[in-house]
All heavy atoms as TSV, in Angstrom:
chain	resi	resn	atom	element	x	y	z
A	1	LEU	N	N	103.807	121.129	133.816
A	1	LEU	CA	C	103.694	119.904	133.087
A	1	LEU	C	C	104.063	120.127	131.607
A	1	LEU	O	O	103.391	121.083	130.963
A	1	LEU	CB	C	102.243	119.383	133.246
A	1	LEU	CG	C	101.843	118.026	132.756
A	1	LEU	CD1	C	102.905	116.911	132.899
A	1	LEU	CD2	C	100.598	117.721	133.551
A	2	SER	N	N	104.971	119.532	131.006
A	2	SER	CA	C	105.422	119.830	129.754
A	2	SER	C	C	105.058	118.593	128.890
A	2	SER	O	O	105.190	117.392	129.239
A	2	SER	CB	C	107.007	119.978	129.639
A	2	SER	OG	O	107.382	119.991	128.346
A	3	GLN	N	N	104.633	118.917	127.655
A	3	GLN	CA	C	104.209	117.840	126.712
A	3	GLN	C	C	104.905	118.026	125.381
A	3	GLN	O	O	105.052	119.224	124.963
A	3	GLN	CB	C	102.752	117.726	126.439
A	3	GLN	CG	C	101.942	117.238	127.596
A	3	GLN	CD	C	100.477	117.161	127.288
A	3	GLN	OE1	O	99.997	117.693	126.326
A	3	GLN	NE2	N	99.657	116.400	128.066
A	4	THR	N	N	105.467	117.034	124.815
A	4	THR	CA	C	106.163	117.101	123.616
A	4	THR	C	C	105.208	116.611	122.502
A	4	THR	O	O	104.600	115.484	122.654
A	4	THR	CB	C	107.388	116.157	123.497
A	4	THR	OG1	O	108.276	116.616	124.629
A	4	THR	CG2	C	108.109	116.330	122.202
A	5	VAL	N	N	105.077	117.380	121.375
A	5	VAL	CA	C	104.266	116.995	120.336
A	5	VAL	C	C	105.025	116.474	119.177
A	5	VAL	O	O	106.022	117.096	118.802
A	5	VAL	CB	C	103.386	118.165	119.886
A	5	VAL	CG1	C	102.470	117.789	118.657
A	5	VAL	CG2	C	102.477	118.570	120.937
A	6	PHE	N	N	104.720	115.322	118.676
A	6	PHE	CA	C	105.447	114.752	117.562
A	6	PHE	C	C	104.503	114.562	116.454
A	6	PHE	O	O	103.495	113.870	116.537
A	6	PHE	CB	C	105.977	113.373	118.051
A	6	PHE	CG	C	106.641	112.669	116.853
A	6	PHE	CD1	C	107.996	112.978	116.472
A	6	PHE	CD2	C	106.062	111.613	116.229
A	6	PHE	CE1	C	108.638	112.384	115.505
A	6	PHE	CE2	C	106.779	110.889	115.218
A	6	PHE	CZ	C	107.999	111.402	114.784
A	7	LEU	N	N	104.871	115.259	115.367
A	7	LEU	CA	C	104.036	115.164	114.147
A	7	LEU	C	C	104.724	114.258	113.153
A	7	LEU	O	O	105.888	114.457	112.822
A	7	LEU	CB	C	103.739	116.534	113.566
A	7	LEU	CG	C	103.064	117.560	114.415
A	7	LEU	CD1	C	103.027	118.935	113.689
A	7	LEU	CD2	C	101.687	117.038	114.748
A	8	LEU	N	N	104.012	113.302	112.669
A	8	LEU	CA	C	104.531	112.356	111.715
A	8	LEU	C	C	103.967	112.740	110.383
A	8	LEU	O	O	102.753	112.721	110.165
A	8	LEU	CB	C	104.195	110.855	112.073
A	8	LEU	CG	C	104.657	109.832	111.086
A	8	LEU	CD1	C	106.188	109.802	111.020
A	8	LEU	CD2	C	104.082	108.500	111.536
A	9	CYS	N	N	104.776	112.953	109.429
A	9	CYS	CA	C	104.351	113.401	108.108
A	9	CYS	C	C	104.789	112.292	107.104
A	9	CYS	O	O	105.933	112.093	106.786
A	9	CYS	CB	C	104.899	114.676	107.681
A	9	CYS	SG	S	104.347	115.280	106.058
A	10	LEU	N	N	103.841	111.591	106.613
A	10	LEU	CA	C	104.099	110.478	105.600
A	10	LEU	C	C	103.616	111.068	104.198
A	10	LEU	O	O	102.489	111.461	104.059
A	10	LEU	CB	C	103.286	109.211	105.970
A	10	LEU	CG	C	103.676	108.615	107.236
A	10	LEU	CD1	C	102.798	107.371	107.507
A	10	LEU	CD2	C	105.133	108.163	107.305
A	11	THR	N	N	104.516	111.020	103.266
A	11	THR	CA	C	104.183	111.400	101.966
A	11	THR	C	C	104.468	110.299	101.013
A	11	THR	O	O	105.576	109.645	101.152
A	11	THR	CB	C	104.927	112.734	101.575
A	11	THR	OG1	O	106.330	112.426	101.605
A	11	THR	CG2	C	104.578	113.894	102.500
A	12	GLN	N	N	103.580	110.125	100.081
A	12	GLN	CA	C	103.719	109.063	99.173
A	12	GLN	C	C	103.751	109.797	97.741
A	12	GLN	O	O	102.760	110.387	97.374
A	12	GLN	CB	C	102.589	107.994	99.213
A	12	GLN	CG	C	102.846	106.844	98.281
A	12	GLN	CD	C	101.770	105.833	98.441
A	12	GLN	OE1	O	100.864	105.976	99.192
A	12	GLN	NE2	N	101.984	104.702	97.851
A	13	LYS	N	N	104.817	109.637	97.079
A	13	LYS	CA	C	105.005	110.331	95.730
A	13	LYS	C	C	104.245	109.462	94.636
A	13	LYS	O	O	103.834	110.109	93.730
A	13	LYS	CB	C	106.405	110.482	95.432
A	13	LYS	CG	C	107.145	111.413	96.405
A	13	LYS	CD	C	108.620	111.455	96.144
A	13	LYS	CE	C	109.409	112.385	97.064
A	13	LYS	NZ	N	109.481	111.842	98.469
A	14	SER	N	N	104.167	108.162	94.839
A	14	SER	CA	C	103.518	107.402	93.866
A	14	SER	C	C	103.123	105.998	94.449
A	14	SER	O	O	103.493	105.782	95.633
A	14	SER	CB	C	104.442	107.057	92.668
A	14	SER	OG	O	105.549	106.281	93.000
A	15	ALA	N	N	102.360	105.177	93.717
A	15	ALA	CA	C	101.857	103.913	94.274
A	15	ALA	C	C	103.040	102.993	94.611
A	15	ALA	O	O	102.960	102.058	95.435
A	15	ALA	CB	C	100.941	103.251	93.375
A	16	SER	N	N	104.162	103.251	94.047
A	16	SER	CA	C	105.384	102.401	94.208
A	16	SER	C	C	106.477	103.035	95.069
A	16	SER	O	O	107.565	102.667	95.065
A	16	SER	CB	C	105.972	101.933	92.875
A	16	SER	OG	O	106.422	103.034	92.118
A	17	ASP	N	N	106.051	104.049	95.812
A	17	ASP	CA	C	106.916	104.874	96.709
A	17	ASP	C	C	106.951	104.169	98.053
A	17	ASP	O	O	106.039	104.052	98.753
A	17	ASP	CB	C	106.493	106.233	96.893
A	17	ASP	CG	C	107.391	107.047	97.802
A	17	ASP	OD1	O	108.469	106.586	98.215
A	17	ASP	OD2	O	107.017	108.192	98.171
A	18	TYR	N	N	108.192	103.524	98.370
A	18	TYR	CA	C	108.278	102.765	99.584
A	18	TYR	C	C	109.287	103.460	100.637
A	18	TYR	O	O	109.828	102.798	101.384
A	18	TYR	CB	C	108.778	101.326	99.303
A	18	TYR	CG	C	107.962	100.628	98.349
A	18	TYR	CD1	C	108.352	100.382	97.077
A	18	TYR	CD2	C	106.674	100.247	98.724
A	18	TYR	CE1	C	107.477	99.692	96.203
A	18	TYR	CE2	C	105.774	99.625	97.869
A	18	TYR	CZ	C	106.237	99.291	96.532
A	18	TYR	OH	O	105.369	98.629	95.689
A	19	ASN	N	N	109.480	104.745	100.492
A	19	ASN	CA	C	110.435	105.451	101.272
A	19	ASN	C	C	110.186	105.410	102.799
A	19	ASN	O	O	111.169	105.532	103.599
A	19	ASN	CB	C	110.539	106.958	100.876
A	19	ASN	CG	C	111.267	107.107	99.503
A	19	ASN	OD1	O	112.308	106.375	99.294
A	19	ASN	ND2	N	110.770	107.944	98.617
A	20	ASN	N	N	108.933	105.206	103.129
A	20	ASN	CA	C	108.542	105.153	104.531
A	20	ASN	C	C	108.681	103.750	105.229
A	20	ASN	O	O	108.370	103.589	106.356
A	20	ASN	CB	C	107.110	105.708	104.810
A	20	ASN	CG	C	107.062	107.138	104.430
A	20	ASN	OD1	O	107.886	107.926	104.862
A	20	ASN	ND2	N	106.079	107.563	103.649
A	21	PHE	N	N	109.192	102.849	104.437
A	21	PHE	CA	C	109.359	101.488	104.958
A	21	PHE	C	C	110.877	101.250	105.190
A	21	PHE	O	O	111.688	101.684	104.518
A	21	PHE	CB	C	108.852	100.441	103.987
A	21	PHE	CG	C	107.370	100.280	103.851
A	21	PHE	CD1	C	106.709	101.086	102.977
A	21	PHE	CD2	C	106.646	99.548	104.683
A	21	PHE	CE1	C	105.319	101.008	102.856
A	21	PHE	CE2	C	105.304	99.393	104.570
A	21	PHE	CZ	C	104.580	100.182	103.728
A	22	ASP	N	N	111.094	100.418	106.270
A	22	ASP	CA	C	112.462	100.093	106.652
A	22	ASP	C	C	113.052	99.180	105.534
A	22	ASP	O	O	112.463	98.252	105.015
A	22	ASP	CB	C	112.337	99.273	107.945
A	22	ASP	CG	C	113.740	98.861	108.372
A	22	ASP	OD1	O	114.475	99.737	108.868
A	22	ASP	OD2	O	114.066	97.698	108.281
A	23	ARG	N	N	114.283	99.489	105.248
A	23	ARG	CA	C	114.968	98.762	104.084
A	23	ARG	C	C	115.172	97.356	104.405
A	23	ARG	O	O	115.088	96.516	103.562
A	23	ARG	CB	C	116.466	99.385	103.831
A	23	ARG	CG	C	116.352	100.788	103.340
A	23	ARG	CD	C	115.949	100.766	101.884
A	23	ARG	NE	N	115.660	102.230	101.443
A	23	ARG	CZ	C	114.739	102.522	100.637
A	23	ARG	NH1	N	113.975	101.708	100.187
A	23	ARG	NH2	N	114.582	103.786	100.289
A	24	GLU	N	N	115.489	96.936	105.700
A	24	GLU	CA	C	115.586	95.552	106.086
A	24	GLU	C	C	114.265	94.805	105.841
A	24	GLU	O	O	114.270	93.691	105.329
A	24	GLU	CB	C	115.995	95.442	107.570
A	24	GLU	CG	C	116.222	94.057	107.959
A	24	GLU	CD	C	116.675	93.974	109.418
A	24	GLU	OE1	O	117.084	95.023	110.069
A	24	GLU	OE2	O	116.675	92.793	109.945
A	25	PHE	N	N	113.151	95.425	106.178
A	25	PHE	CA	C	111.861	94.827	105.947
A	25	PHE	C	C	111.576	94.645	104.481
A	25	PHE	O	O	111.157	93.568	104.073
A	25	PHE	CB	C	110.716	95.797	106.509
A	25	PHE	CG	C	109.353	95.338	106.192
A	25	PHE	CD1	C	108.729	94.349	106.800
A	25	PHE	CD2	C	108.696	96.040	105.217
A	25	PHE	CE1	C	107.444	93.870	106.421
A	25	PHE	CE2	C	107.364	95.733	104.792
A	25	PHE	CZ	C	106.765	94.596	105.434
A	26	LEU	N	N	111.942	95.611	103.666
A	26	LEU	CA	C	111.829	95.476	102.225
A	26	LEU	C	C	112.657	94.353	101.647
A	26	LEU	O	O	112.353	93.842	100.496
A	26	LEU	CB	C	111.979	96.785	101.556
A	26	LEU	CG	C	110.965	97.950	101.798
A	26	LEU	CD1	C	111.319	99.219	101.264
A	26	LEU	CD2	C	109.622	97.534	101.376
A	27	SER	N	N	113.807	94.131	102.204
A	27	SER	CA	C	114.674	93.137	101.675
A	27	SER	C	C	114.291	91.641	101.979
A	27	SER	O	O	114.807	90.744	101.397
A	27	SER	CB	C	116.047	93.402	102.148
A	27	SER	OG	O	116.238	93.040	103.517
A	28	GLU	N	N	113.352	91.474	102.851
A	28	GLU	CA	C	112.848	90.196	103.169
A	28	GLU	C	C	112.043	89.564	102.052
A	28	GLU	O	O	111.280	90.242	101.464
A	28	GLU	CB	C	112.069	90.155	104.492
A	28	GLU	CG	C	112.817	90.480	105.679
A	28	GLU	CD	C	112.018	90.456	106.952
A	28	GLU	OE1	O	110.908	89.992	106.928
A	28	GLU	OE2	O	112.445	91.041	108.000
A	29	LYS	N	N	112.295	88.256	101.835
A	29	LYS	CA	C	111.448	87.615	100.838
A	29	LYS	C	C	110.069	87.332	101.304
A	29	LYS	O	O	109.894	86.910	102.509
A	29	LYS	CB	C	112.114	86.194	100.429
A	29	LYS	CG	C	113.348	86.395	99.661
A	29	LYS	CD	C	113.871	85.003	99.218
A	29	LYS	CE	C	114.983	85.240	98.273
A	29	LYS	NZ	N	115.201	84.109	97.395
A	30	PRO	N	N	109.033	87.613	100.526
A	30	PRO	CA	C	107.688	87.386	100.984
A	30	PRO	C	C	107.420	85.904	101.043
A	30	PRO	O	O	107.939	85.108	100.167
A	30	PRO	CB	C	106.786	88.044	99.845
A	30	PRO	CG	C	107.623	88.124	98.715
A	30	PRO	CD	C	109.058	88.119	99.207
A	31	LYS	N	N	106.620	85.468	101.964
A	31	LYS	CA	C	106.233	84.020	101.986
A	31	LYS	C	C	104.802	84.033	102.402
A	31	LYS	O	O	104.356	84.779	103.265
A	31	LYS	CB	C	107.133	83.236	102.893
A	31	LYS	CG	C	107.419	83.797	104.277
A	31	LYS	CD	C	108.393	82.993	104.976
A	31	LYS	CE	C	108.851	83.729	106.191
A	31	LYS	NZ	N	109.749	83.031	107.103
A	32	LEU	N	N	104.040	83.020	101.928
A	32	LEU	CA	C	102.630	82.895	102.309
A	32	LEU	C	C	102.441	82.255	103.614
A	32	LEU	O	O	103.357	81.368	103.984
A	32	LEU	CB	C	101.943	81.994	101.264
A	32	LEU	CG	C	101.818	82.536	99.872
A	32	LEU	CD1	C	101.220	81.537	98.922
A	32	LEU	CD2	C	100.986	83.768	99.956
A	33	SER	N	N	101.459	82.681	104.393
A	33	SER	CA	C	101.339	82.115	105.681
A	33	SER	C	C	100.583	80.757	105.533
A	33	SER	O	O	99.802	80.562	104.753
A	33	SER	CB	C	100.383	83.059	106.526
A	33	SER	OG	O	100.926	84.240	106.666
A	34	TYR	N	N	101.058	79.867	106.359
A	34	TYR	CA	C	100.400	78.507	106.393
A	34	TYR	C	C	99.016	78.742	107.168
A	34	TYR	O	O	99.052	79.249	108.311
A	34	TYR	CB	C	101.231	77.472	107.098
A	34	TYR	CG	C	100.560	76.198	107.312
A	34	TYR	CD1	C	100.162	75.324	106.297
A	34	TYR	CD2	C	100.072	75.855	108.598
A	34	TYR	CE1	C	99.610	74.094	106.463
A	34	TYR	CE2	C	99.375	74.709	108.772
A	34	TYR	CZ	C	99.205	73.842	107.758
A	34	TYR	OH	O	98.580	72.684	107.964
A	35	SER	N	N	97.973	78.092	106.716
A	35	SER	CA	C	96.785	78.203	107.373
A	35	SER	C	C	96.144	76.731	107.512
A	35	SER	O	O	96.119	76.015	106.570
A	35	SER	CB	C	95.693	79.086	106.725
A	35	SER	OG	O	95.441	78.657	105.384
A	36	ASP	N	N	95.813	76.402	108.702
A	36	ASP	CA	C	95.302	75.140	109.005
A	36	ASP	C	C	93.844	75.263	108.802
A	36	ASP	O	O	93.115	75.844	109.627
A	36	ASP	CB	C	95.564	74.745	110.478
A	36	ASP	CG	C	95.097	73.405	110.902
A	36	ASP	OD1	O	94.181	72.858	110.184
A	36	ASP	OD2	O	95.605	72.841	111.891
A	37	LYS	N	N	93.317	74.505	107.856
A	37	LYS	CA	C	91.830	74.647	107.485
A	37	LYS	C	C	90.961	74.230	108.690
A	37	LYS	O	O	90.006	74.836	108.926
A	37	LYS	CB	C	91.611	73.771	106.238
A	37	LYS	CG	C	90.157	73.936	105.766
A	37	LYS	CD	C	89.968	73.160	104.498
A	37	LYS	CE	C	88.522	73.344	104.016
A	37	LYS	NZ	N	88.206	72.484	102.809
A	38	ASN	N	N	91.367	73.139	109.402
A	38	ASN	CA	C	90.585	72.731	110.556
A	38	ASN	C	C	90.537	73.753	111.612
A	38	ASN	O	O	89.493	73.929	112.238
A	38	ASN	CB	C	91.090	71.409	111.048
A	38	ASN	CG	C	90.955	70.269	109.987
A	38	ASN	OD1	O	89.920	70.206	109.319
A	38	ASN	ND2	N	91.869	69.365	109.990
A	39	LEU	N	N	91.627	74.345	111.836
A	39	LEU	CA	C	91.766	75.390	112.911
A	39	LEU	C	C	90.828	76.530	112.553
A	39	LEU	O	O	90.049	77.016	113.417
A	39	LEU	CB	C	93.165	75.909	113.056
A	39	LEU	CG	C	93.255	77.076	114.033
A	39	LEU	CD1	C	92.864	76.670	115.513
A	39	LEU	CD2	C	94.738	77.562	114.094
A	40	ILE	N	N	90.927	77.053	111.318
A	40	ILE	CA	C	90.072	78.250	110.790
A	40	ILE	C	C	88.584	77.818	110.912
A	40	ILE	O	O	87.819	78.588	111.403
A	40	ILE	CB	C	90.492	78.594	109.478
A	40	ILE	CG1	C	91.889	79.137	109.455
A	40	ILE	CG2	C	89.433	79.610	108.866
A	40	ILE	CD1	C	92.454	79.428	108.062
A	41	GLU	N	N	88.210	76.568	110.445
A	41	GLU	CA	C	86.819	76.209	110.589
A	41	GLU	C	C	86.256	76.016	111.969
A	41	GLU	O	O	85.104	76.257	112.157
A	41	GLU	CB	C	86.602	74.850	109.831
A	41	GLU	CG	C	86.791	75.076	108.299
A	41	GLU	CD	C	86.643	73.832	107.487
A	41	GLU	OE1	O	86.596	72.748	108.143
A	41	GLU	OE2	O	86.565	73.887	106.255
A	42	SER	N	N	87.203	75.783	112.968
A	42	SER	CA	C	86.762	75.636	114.340
A	42	SER	C	C	86.579	77.026	114.964
A	42	SER	O	O	86.068	76.983	116.154
A	42	SER	CB	C	87.823	74.758	115.106
A	42	SER	OG	O	88.935	75.443	115.327
A	43	MET	N	N	87.043	78.058	114.406
A	43	MET	CA	C	87.004	79.346	115.018
A	43	MET	C	C	85.720	80.059	114.798
A	43	MET	O	O	85.094	79.853	113.695
A	43	MET	CB	C	88.208	80.199	114.557
A	43	MET	CG	C	89.479	79.650	115.062
A	43	MET	SD	S	90.914	80.488	114.222
A	43	MET	CE	C	90.876	82.023	115.112
A	44	ASP	N	N	85.324	80.977	115.621
A	44	ASP	CA	C	84.058	81.765	115.334
A	44	ASP	C	C	84.255	82.739	114.310
A	44	ASP	O	O	85.070	83.640	114.339
A	44	ASP	CB	C	83.700	82.406	116.729
A	44	ASP	CG	C	82.436	83.322	116.535
A	44	ASP	OD1	O	81.670	83.171	115.559
A	44	ASP	OD2	O	82.199	84.175	117.391
A	45	GLN	N	N	83.580	82.616	113.186
A	45	GLN	CA	C	83.800	83.422	111.996
A	45	GLN	C	C	82.735	84.516	111.909
A	45	GLN	O	O	82.553	85.212	110.933
A	45	GLN	CB	C	83.735	82.548	110.795
A	45	GLN	CG	C	84.856	81.517	110.653
A	45	GLN	CD	C	86.188	82.272	110.488
A	45	GLN	OE1	O	86.395	83.046	109.572
A	45	GLN	NE2	N	87.133	81.814	111.321
A	46	SER	N	N	81.932	84.696	112.986
A	46	SER	CA	C	80.818	85.658	112.944
A	46	SER	C	C	81.246	87.115	112.678
A	46	SER	O	O	80.501	87.951	112.234
A	46	SER	CB	C	79.957	85.560	114.190
A	46	SER	OG	O	80.667	85.943	115.319
A	47	ALA	N	N	82.488	87.392	113.008
A	47	ALA	CA	C	82.926	88.745	112.771
A	47	ALA	C	C	83.057	89.106	111.256
A	47	ALA	O	O	83.072	90.248	110.941
A	47	ALA	CB	C	84.423	88.878	113.414
A	48	PHE	N	N	83.056	88.031	110.508
A	48	PHE	CA	C	83.080	88.261	109.050
A	48	PHE	C	C	81.732	88.145	108.367
A	48	PHE	O	O	81.661	88.151	107.110
A	48	PHE	CB	C	84.041	87.330	108.366
A	48	PHE	CG	C	85.445	87.379	109.027
A	48	PHE	CD1	C	85.859	86.492	109.920
A	48	PHE	CD2	C	86.310	88.376	108.690
A	48	PHE	CE1	C	87.181	86.599	110.542
A	48	PHE	CE2	C	87.581	88.560	109.177
A	48	PHE	CZ	C	87.973	87.660	110.175
A	49	ASP	N	N	80.585	88.048	109.107
A	49	ASP	CA	C	79.293	87.960	108.500
A	49	ASP	C	C	79.038	89.120	107.639
A	49	ASP	O	O	79.339	90.265	107.978
A	49	ASP	CB	C	78.181	87.872	109.621
A	49	ASP	CG	C	78.207	86.552	110.313
A	49	ASP	OD1	O	78.800	85.574	109.877
A	49	ASP	OD2	O	77.456	86.500	111.373
A	50	GLY	N	N	78.619	88.838	106.407
A	50	GLY	CA	C	78.233	89.934	105.437
A	50	GLY	C	C	79.470	90.486	104.688
A	50	GLY	O	O	79.333	91.429	103.958
A	51	PHE	N	N	80.627	89.964	105.042
A	51	PHE	CA	C	81.816	90.482	104.381
A	51	PHE	C	C	82.238	89.485	103.257
A	51	PHE	O	O	82.228	88.327	103.535
A	51	PHE	CB	C	82.919	90.648	105.385
A	51	PHE	CG	C	84.246	91.047	104.780
A	51	PHE	CD1	C	84.481	92.386	104.467
A	51	PHE	CD2	C	85.220	90.095	104.397
A	51	PHE	CE1	C	85.735	92.808	103.966
A	51	PHE	CE2	C	86.541	90.480	103.834
A	51	PHE	CZ	C	86.680	91.856	103.664
A	52	SER	N	N	82.561	90.004	102.150
A	52	SER	CA	C	83.195	89.186	101.101
A	52	SER	C	C	84.087	90.024	100.221
A	52	SER	O	O	83.866	91.277	100.116
A	52	SER	CB	C	82.102	88.562	100.165
A	52	SER	OG	O	81.407	89.527	99.482
A	53	PHE	N	N	85.137	89.386	99.814
A	53	PHE	CA	C	86.126	90.119	99.056
A	53	PHE	C	C	86.788	89.148	98.072
A	53	PHE	O	O	87.323	88.107	98.645
A	53	PHE	CB	C	87.148	90.896	99.864
A	53	PHE	CG	C	88.217	91.534	98.939
A	53	PHE	CD1	C	87.971	92.696	98.287
A	53	PHE	CD2	C	89.452	90.916	98.785
A	53	PHE	CE1	C	88.961	93.213	97.388
A	53	PHE	CE2	C	90.412	91.445	97.903
A	53	PHE	CZ	C	90.233	92.590	97.318
A	54	ILE	N	N	86.890	89.382	96.825
A	54	ILE	CA	C	87.725	88.641	95.945
A	54	ILE	C	C	88.589	89.618	95.226
A	54	ILE	O	O	88.137	90.547	94.590
A	54	ILE	CB	C	86.807	87.861	94.882
A	54	ILE	CG1	C	85.964	86.857	95.697
A	54	ILE	CG2	C	87.725	87.137	93.864
A	54	ILE	CD1	C	85.041	86.059	94.791
A	55	ASN	N	N	89.853	89.446	95.271
A	55	ASN	CA	C	90.827	90.231	94.512
A	55	ASN	C	C	90.506	90.245	93.101
A	55	ASN	O	O	90.398	89.176	92.441
A	55	ASN	CB	C	92.213	89.646	94.804
A	55	ASN	CG	C	93.309	90.470	94.163
A	55	ASN	OD1	O	93.097	91.118	93.119
A	55	ASN	ND2	N	94.472	90.501	94.720
A	56	PRO	N	N	90.293	91.353	92.454
A	56	PRO	CA	C	89.948	91.485	91.031
A	56	PRO	C	C	90.859	90.671	90.181
A	56	PRO	O	O	90.490	90.065	89.178
A	56	PRO	CB	C	89.873	92.912	90.734
A	56	PRO	CG	C	89.626	93.602	92.012
A	56	PRO	CD	C	90.342	92.702	93.101
A	57	LYS	N	N	92.187	90.692	90.453
A	57	LYS	CA	C	93.140	90.001	89.625
A	57	LYS	C	C	92.943	88.523	89.783
A	57	LYS	O	O	93.105	87.812	88.803
A	57	LYS	CB	C	94.575	90.380	90.045
A	57	LYS	CG	C	94.878	91.851	89.675
A	57	LYS	CD	C	96.321	92.240	90.075
A	57	LYS	CE	C	96.585	93.666	89.744
A	57	LYS	NZ	N	97.825	94.085	90.131
A	58	PHE	N	N	92.719	88.046	90.938
A	58	PHE	CA	C	92.417	86.646	91.120
A	58	PHE	C	C	91.110	86.122	90.460
A	58	PHE	O	O	91.088	85.098	89.901
A	58	PHE	CB	C	92.404	86.282	92.673
A	58	PHE	CG	C	92.269	84.793	92.950
A	58	PHE	CD1	C	93.327	84.005	92.590
A	58	PHE	CD2	C	91.083	84.349	93.495
A	58	PHE	CE1	C	93.168	82.584	92.936
A	58	PHE	CE2	C	90.929	82.958	93.724
A	58	PHE	CZ	C	91.963	82.115	93.426
A	59	GLU	N	N	90.190	87.019	90.513
A	59	GLU	CA	C	88.861	86.759	89.922
A	59	GLU	C	C	89.075	86.582	88.398
A	59	GLU	O	O	88.446	85.791	87.719
A	59	GLU	CB	C	87.832	87.941	90.140
A	59	GLU	CG	C	86.439	87.594	89.862
A	59	GLU	CD	C	85.468	88.682	90.373
A	59	GLU	OE1	O	85.886	89.786	90.431
A	59	GLU	OE2	O	84.360	88.282	90.582
A	60	GLN	N	N	89.836	87.390	87.769
A	60	GLN	CA	C	90.180	87.265	86.311
A	60	GLN	C	C	90.743	85.903	86.016
A	60	GLN	O	O	90.478	85.269	85.060
A	60	GLN	CB	C	91.121	88.394	85.865
A	60	GLN	CG	C	90.415	89.716	85.905
A	60	GLN	CD	C	91.541	90.804	85.669
A	60	GLN	OE1	O	92.713	90.666	85.511
A	60	GLN	NE2	N	91.000	92.122	85.580
A	61	ILE	N	N	91.664	85.430	86.921
A	61	ILE	CA	C	92.290	84.157	86.735
A	61	ILE	C	C	91.339	82.972	86.820
A	61	ILE	O	O	91.186	82.122	85.996
A	61	ILE	CB	C	93.381	83.962	87.803
A	61	ILE	CG1	C	94.515	84.907	87.455
A	61	ILE	CG2	C	93.967	82.475	87.730
A	61	ILE	CD1	C	95.608	84.956	88.612
A	62	LEU	N	N	90.349	83.132	87.731
A	62	LEU	CA	C	89.276	82.082	87.928
A	62	LEU	C	C	88.367	82.114	86.744
A	62	LEU	O	O	87.826	80.932	86.336
A	62	LEU	CB	C	88.481	82.464	89.160
A	62	LEU	CG	C	89.211	82.153	90.522
A	62	LEU	CD1	C	88.258	82.734	91.695
A	62	LEU	CD2	C	89.592	80.753	90.719
A	63	ASN	N	N	88.086	83.223	86.104
A	63	ASN	CA	C	87.233	83.280	84.996
A	63	ASN	C	C	87.784	82.827	83.662
A	63	ASN	O	O	87.034	82.761	82.690
A	63	ASN	CB	C	86.603	84.652	84.841
A	63	ASN	CG	C	85.703	85.031	86.086
A	63	ASN	OD1	O	85.054	84.109	86.596
A	63	ASN	ND2	N	85.656	86.265	86.390
A	64	LYS	N	N	89.083	82.541	83.607
A	64	LYS	CA	C	89.732	82.150	82.361
A	64	LYS	C	C	89.396	80.753	82.007
A	64	LYS	O	O	89.214	79.871	82.849
A	64	LYS	CB	C	91.232	82.346	82.464
A	64	LYS	CG	C	91.500	83.794	82.360
A	64	LYS	CD	C	93.124	83.930	82.309
A	64	LYS	CE	C	93.465	85.330	82.108
A	64	LYS	NZ	N	94.935	85.581	81.995
């Protein structure tokens, strides 16, 4: 029985190093996902109990 071991080595040189991402993926324009408020409200949200997060950058905008 033979097994092949594959080691994946990801290195990031800086916070803006995108070398490990596919160029085609990086060339796509970002777009916001549409969210149906009624659908989200109808779903069980208990998985998120006790969880909260506000992006610090967004929080700064709200406090202006």
